[in-house]
N, C-alpha and C positions, 0 to 999 in steps of 0.2 A: 622418509617415514613410510612404513608399510601399513596400509589401512585395511581394516577388517571389512567383511561383507556388510553392506548397509541393511538396516532393519527394514522389513516389509511394511507397507502401509497397512494399518489395522483398523477394523471397524469397531464401533461401539465406544465404550468409555476408555479413554487412553490411560495407560499406567502412569502413576504419579512418580516422577523422578526426583531424586535428591541432587543429582549432578548430571550435567550434560556431556561431560568429557567422554565417557564410554560410548554414548550414542554418536557423538560427533566423529569419533574415530572411524565410523563406518561410512563417512561421506567425504567427498572431495570438494564440493562446492556448497556454500550456504547462501540462500537468498533470504536476507533478514529484513524484516519490517523495522521501521525507525521509531515512530511515535508510539509509546506504550511498551516497547521492548528494550530500546537502548537509552531512552530518556522519557520523562513524564511531561514534557512540554516546557519545563524549566531547568531541570538538572539531569545529568547523565546517570544511568544506573551503573555503578562501578563494576559490579560483578558481571554484568552482561558484556560490558566493554572488554573486561579481562578475558572472558570466555572466547570472544571473537579474536582477540590478540593471540591467545594460545592456539586457537584453531589455525590461524594463518601461519604462526611460527612452525607448525607441524606440516606445512605444505598445502594447507587448504586455501581456497579462494572465497572471499566474502564480497558479495554484491548486495548493497543496500537497495531495497526496492520500496520506494516511497510514493504514496499517492499525493504528495505535495504538489500544488499546481504551479510550480516554479522550476526553472532550469536547475540542473544538478549542482552548479557552482553556488547557487543560493542555498541549497540544502546543506552543502558543505560548510558554508559560512554560519548557518544556524547551528550546525553540530559543533563547530569551534566555540561558539558563544555558550554552549551548554557543556563544554569541556569533554566532549567525546574525542578520544585520541585518534589521530589519523591512522595509527597502526591497527585500528580495529576493522578496517575495511580496505578493499582494493578499488572499488568503483561504486558509483551511485547511479541508479536509474530512477528518474522521477516521472510522475504523470505529466509534469510540465514539458519535459523533453519529448515524451510520446505525442502530446498534443501538438507541439510545434512541428514535429516531423509530419504528422498527419495533415495539418493545414498546408504545409509546403507541397506534400505529395499530391493533394487534391487540387492544388493550383488556385485556391480561393484568392481573390483580389481584395474583396471587401467583406468584413465580418462585423457582426454586432457583439461587442464584449459585455459580459455580465460578470461583475465581481468588484471587489474593492481595489481601486486603482493604486492607492498608496501602498497597499500590502503586496499586490501582485504585478507591479509595474515591470518587473523583470520578464514576466511572461508576455504581457501585452506589447512591450517595446520590441521584443524579438520576433513577433509574428511577421511572416512574410506578407500578410494581408493587412490592409488599413482598416481602422475602426470606422464604421458607418452606421447611420440610423437604420433601424430595423427594416424600413421600407426599401432601402437600397442594398441591404446585405445579401450575401450568397450563403451565409451560414451564421450560426451563433457559436461563440467560444465562451464557455462559462468556467470561471475559476472558483466561484463561491457566491454566497449572498453578499450583497453590497452592505447590508447592515445585519450581521448575524446575531445581534442582540434583540432587535425589535421586529425583524421580518421572519416569515416562514416561507416554505416553498409555494404555498397558496398565494402569497403576495405577488408572485410572478405569473399567475394563471392568465390574466388578460394578455400579457406580452406573449406567452407561450401559445395561446390560442391564435393570436395574430400571426405568429411564426408558422404555426401549423397550416393556416389558410394559404400561406405562400409555399408550403412544402420545404421549409428550410431545414437542412441537417443541423444537428446540435452536437458540438464537440465538448464533452465533459472532461475538463482538465483536473478533476479530483473526484473519482468515483465513490469516495467515502460518503456515507449518509450523515454521520456525525463524527466529531473529533473531541477527544477528552483533553481539556486544558486545565491541569491542576485540579482535577476532580469535577470540573464543570463541562457539560456537553454542549457543543455548538453545532448547528446544522452546516453541512458542506454542500458543494456543488452537486454531489450525487443525489441529494434530495430534490433539487430542481430538475435534474435529468430524468429521474424516475417518474416525476409527474408528467414531463413531456412525453416520455415513452408510454405512459398509461393513456395519454390523450391520443396516442397513435403516431407520435413523432419518431423520426429517425435519429438515434443517438449513437455516436461513437464514444465508447468508454475508454479513456486513455489511462488504463491502470488496472490494479487488482479489483475484482477477481477475474478480469477478462484476459484473453489470450495475449493482448497487446503487452501486458506487464511481464509475464514470465518468458514469453518469446524474446522480448527485447533483452531481458536479463540473461537469457541463455546465450544470445549472440555476444553480449559483452563478456561473459565468462569465457566463451570460446576464444575471443580475441586475447584475453589475458593469459589463458593457459596454452594457447597455440593449437588447441584442438577442442572439438566438442566433447562434452562430458555426458556419458550415459545418464539418463534421468533417474535411474535407480541409485546413482551416486550423488544426487542433489537433494538437499534438505531445505525446506522453507520454514522459517521461524516467524511466528506472528501471534498477535493477541486477538484477532478477529476471525470468527468462524466465517462470516459472510465474505470477507475479502481475502485474508491470508490463507486460511485452510481450504476454502472452496476453490480459490484460484490454484492452489497447489494440486488439489485433487483433479481438477480439470486439465492441468498440465502433466499429470502422471508422475508427480513427485511427492515425496513424503513430507509431512508437516509436524512441527513441534508447537504445541499450544502453550502460550504464556498467560497465566491467569490474572495477573495484577493489572492488566490493561483495561480495555474497554468493557470486558465481561467480568470485572472483579466482583461486582455485587451478585453475579449469577454463578460464580465458581469458587468464591473464597469465603472463609469465616476467619476474620482477623487477618493474620499474615500467612495463613495456611490454606491450601486447596481443600475444599470440602467434597469428599467423594459423593455424597448425596446430591449436592448441587451440580457436580460434574455429570452425574447420571441424567439429571434433568436437562442440562445444557446440551449434552451430546445424545439427544434423543434419536430414535431411528430416522434415518434420512439426513442426518447432519453429516458434514464433511468429516473424514477420519483424521486421526493424529496418531503418531507412533509413541507419543509421550506428552505429558503435561507437567509444567513447573510453575510455581508461583512467580518466580523471576528467573531469568536466564543466569546460570552460574556454572562454572566449570566443574 
């Protein structure tokens, strides 16, 4: 398939698109967000999955880039449970993967884990470092709040202040501040990491919008395609300005905004994107996008 020249990154209010096919024809690689773009926390978005399948059938490569604080095989299992077809993607890069790699590279032997053990056991069990009390730890690894219904980031302030006194680095295995689960927002590890950083702590952000995410995805795409892809031929698709679009802009790649995800109240009226709301959302200084859609569709 001969692909057309990719659209340039544009500033200001992104054009509202009815179909992604013509835009996708200008790219060779897609870095696609997961939650809010290809599923809503419970069910797959059929049109989004179909669009990615069609892109791959035309020779494109799809790397799912997720801030999930678990290894990629756990993300794959979650996608299967939500009936996302395997044909919709080539590979998965998760924040859990990036955090595990970072802990191993730093050579930490003892870390203090923060997060729900039952949910994120796959991450904690694969750490090369052993769990330790804060007083004996060389770093903190955080996958989320241990009780994201009753706790807030402030609940961890005493622990963070004790960690700061010891100069402990903080590995954030999910840079999201919140996640949308079936219309309800829950705080994520990023909320705790942001507080630690505000206190003066050293945070390694394992995922979007930080360079760790799209640099890792770029290496994975190069492995799959046998060569590196010029970033003008890479499109990031996501529903978050703070993570997906900001990360894309920092990485020098174009972004496509999906309005029905985390910003749905700020960008949509009913099932349609609202131009007036988009104008407010994409205020001066916001990360750019080459287009906007209510939901990804070919």
